[in-house]
N, C-alpha and C positions, 0 to 999 in steps of 0.2 A: 209711244206708245201714247194713247189718251187715254186716262183713269178714270173714268164714268164719277159721277157726284155719289153715289152710294159705295164704290169701291174703295174714292179717297176719303167719305164717311168713314169708314168700315174700318181701315192702313190706320186712320190719327187715332180713333180709340183702343185698338192695338195698341199703337207705340204710346201714347198717352198714360196708358195702364203699364205696359211693361216696361217700357224706358225707365217710371218712376219710384215701380218697388223694386227693379233692376239695380241701383245705383250707381252701377258702373258701368253703364254702358261706354264704348269705346272711346276714350279720349281723341281728340283730333293731337296731334303731337309738335305741339309748338314750344315744349321744353321738354328736357328730357328724366328718364326717369328719378321721382326724385325732387326734383328744381322746387315742384312749386309745395311740396308741405314741408319742404325748407325754407321755406321764405314766410311761413306763419309765423305767431308767435309763439309763446309758451303756453298761454291760455288755450289758443285755437289749435295745438298740437294734441294737447288732453282731451281736449271736447270732440275732435276725430278721431282719437283712439277709440276713445269710449264707444261712439256710435260703432264705429266698426266693430267692436267687441259685441254689442248688443247685436247686431246681424251675425255673424259668426255665432252667436249662441240659441240662434233660431233655427228647429230642425223642422216643425209642422207651424203653419199659422192658417186662421182664418178669420174674416169679419165682414163689413160690409165699405162699399166704398159710394162716393156720389160726384159726377164728372161735369163738368163746364166747358162746352166747345167756344171754338171764335166768334160764333156768332149768338151767344147767348143760348143755344138748344144745353137739355140738363138731360142726362140720366145716370140712373144706378145699379146694381145688384152686389151680389155678392164672392168671393172669391175665397180658395181654397189653398194652401202652398203645403208640399208632403219634396223636401229638399232628401237627397238629391235627384233634381231632374223634372218633377211632377207639378204642376200649377191648373187651377181652373179659376176659368172669370167668368160665370154668366149674369148676364145682363136682364133686370125686370123689363115687362111690358111696356111700351110699345115696341123696345126695340126687340127683335128675334132674333139674336147672337150671342154668341159662346165662342172663349179662344180657351184649351186646352191643350199643355202638353204631360207628354205619355213618358217622357225620358228621351225620346229619339225624336219624336217631330213636335213640331206647333199646330195644330187643327183650328183654324178661323173658320167658325162654323155656323151657314146664315140658314136658318131653321124656318123660314120660311120658303125658300125656295128649295130646301133640303140638299145644300151644296155647301162646299170647303174649299179653302186655298190651305192648302199642308207645306210648311217651309222646314227644315231639318232645326231643329234647337239652338246648333251650334252656332244659325246665321242672324239670331234674335239678338236681342238685349236680355232676352229671358235668362240667356244663358251663364250670364253673371250671378242672377239672385239664384239660382240653382245649383250653383258649384258647391262643393264639399267646404269654400272656405273664400270668402268675400278681403279684399284687399285694398281698402282707400288710402291708405299711407304710403305704401311703396311704390304705385305707380301715378306716371301724371292723368290723374283722373280730377280732380278739384280743385278748380280756379281762382277759387276765390269766398272763403267764408264770413258770412254778416252776420254779428251779432246781436241781438235784442233782451227785451227785461227778462222776455217768458220765452222767448224762443233761439231756436240758432238754426240756420240756415246757408248750404252749401249750395256754387253755382257748377255744375260741370257743363263741360264742350262736349258732346257726341256724333258719334261716327257710326253708322250699321248698315247692314243690306238694304236698309230701307230709306238711308239719307241721312244729312246730317241738321242740327240744329244746337239748341244749349236747353239745359235743366234745372232746374232751381229746387231744393230738397229741402223741408220745412221739420223744424223735431222739436220736443217738447228739452227744454234745457235740464227740468229735472230728471225725467225717464232718458230721455233720448231714442221715443220713441217717434217713429216718422207720423207725422197726423197729415201732410198734404206737401202737393208737388206741382210745379208748372211746366209744363214743356213748350219750346218754342220750336216749328220746325222750319223749315229752310225757306218758307214762304213768309216767315215771322209771325206767322198766328201761335197766340197761346191755345193751350186747353189746360184747365188746372183737375185736380183729381182731389180729396181727402177723404180717408178712410176711420172709420169708427167702427164701435162695437167689436173691438180685435180680441183674441182669442189666442195666446199662444200655447203649443204646449200640445192641444187637444188634436189625436189624430182623426184624418177625415176618412170616408168611403173610399177605398181605392176605384171603388167606380165612376169616382168623379174623374178620375183620370184617363177614364178609357174612350180612344178614337177608333170611330167608325169608319175603317178603311174602304167599307163597299161606296161609301157617298162620293158623288161624282168630286174631282177636285179640279177647281178653276184654273186652279194654277198653272196645270197642264195646258191648258188652252193657247 
């Protein structure tokens, strides 16, 4: 099947957002569970455990994001998370796209054409972010840890229903908050996303997570 330019861009946007925030997209089985973690030094293991604890402490989160595509294209918007199961990304104009999970399905909505693609949440990288518990230390997810004075980066390899690639997550070394991520797809194209104005613990309006199932579903065509 040939994916047109618009559809490819839409999926790339979705993958860049969901893979980064999910942090734990399915890893390629190059090592058995725990071997990659065992190879890290004590400081790296401690940092990874703190990052893991940070993510598991979050039940609700909202903020803004800015995204840069492989050709230099820029887009931005806001996001809302309510674990377990619910998330929403709203892109700002001129992009007319939303991504919504209601706990069962993920809708990638084209607000210009009034259509959407629907996918089971369990088949997307978002299922890891929205699960009750995230564990970066007991499974073969993190391939490399890069330490810098103010930042620490985790390099992951990932596979999902949308294809494979790699993911670099960049955290603040003081707070262990996620600052930025870079997704490299199977074609070697990079998309980077930075988050800011993040609020943790602020409940989101339940209406943010509603999917209109009466919209035409392009994924069924």
